C-alpha positions in Angstrom: -3.7 25.2 -6.6 -3.5 22.2 -4.2 -0.2 20.6 -3.2 -0.3 16.9 -2.2 2.6 15.7 0.0 3.5 12.1 -0.4 6.0 10.4 1.8 9.0 9.0 0.0 9.2 6.1 2.4 6.2 4.2 3.6 7.3 0.8 4.9 5.5 -2.5 5.2 7.1 -5.5 6.9 6.0 -8.8 5.2 6.4 -12.2 6.9 8.7 -13.6 4.2 9.3 -11.0 1.5 11.1 -8.5 3.8 10.5 -4.7 3.9 8.6 -3.0 1.1 8.3 0.8 0.4 4.6 1.2 -0.4 5.2 4.9 -1.4 6.7 3.5 -4.7 3.4 1.8 -5.7 1.6 3.0 -8.8 -1.2 0.5 -8.5 -2.3 -2.2 -6.0 -4.7 -4.9 -6.8 -5.9 -7.3 -4.1 -8.0 -10.4 -4.1 -8.8 -12.4 -1.0 -10.7 -15.4 -2.4 -9.9 -18.2 -2.7 -6.3 -17.3 -1.7 -4.9 -13.9 -0.9 -2.9 -12.3 -3.7 -1.6 -8.7 -4.1 -0.4 -7.6 -7.5 1.7 -4.4 -7.2 2.6 -2.2 -10.1 5.7 -0.2 -9.0 6.3 3.4 -10.1 8.6 2.1 -12.9 5.9 -0.1 -14.4 7.3 -3.4 -13.1 4.7 -5.8 -11.6 5.3 -8.1 -8.6 2.9 -10.7 -7.1 2.7 -11.4 -3.4 0.7 -14.4 -2.0 -0.8 -15.5 1.3 0.5 -13.8 4.5 2.6 -11.4 2.5 -0.4 -10.2 0.4 -2.5 -9.9 3.6 0.2 -7.8 5.3 0.5 -5.5 2.4 -3.2 -4.9 2.2 -3.5 -4.4 5.9 -0.8 -1.7 5.9 -2.3 -0.1 2.8 -5.8 0.1 4.4 -4.3 1.4 7.7 -2.5 4.2 5.7 -5.8 5.1 3.9 -7.6 5.3 7.2 -5.0 7.6 8.7 -4.9 9.8 5.5 -8.7 10.2 5.5 -8.7 11.1 9.2 -6.0 13.7 8.6 -8.0 15.3 5.7 -11.2 15.5 7.7 -9.4 17.0 10.8 -7.5 19.6 8.7 -10.3 20.9 6.5 -10.7 24.7 6.4 
């Protein structure tokens, strides 16, 4: 059995939309062309759209977390 630990708070500061808790995301869709847009489906099923700099900030934070998580998994393999 494998136990996966997920933080209950994983924050992202956006330029104009305030702070977001990315740990509550069920799905994230991102398109950069022609204008950045991030479509978030929250854990409760509600969808929210973010545009421009807000979308870019969300995606950058998401990718940074993915990089840190993959580094952690490689370093802690048995």
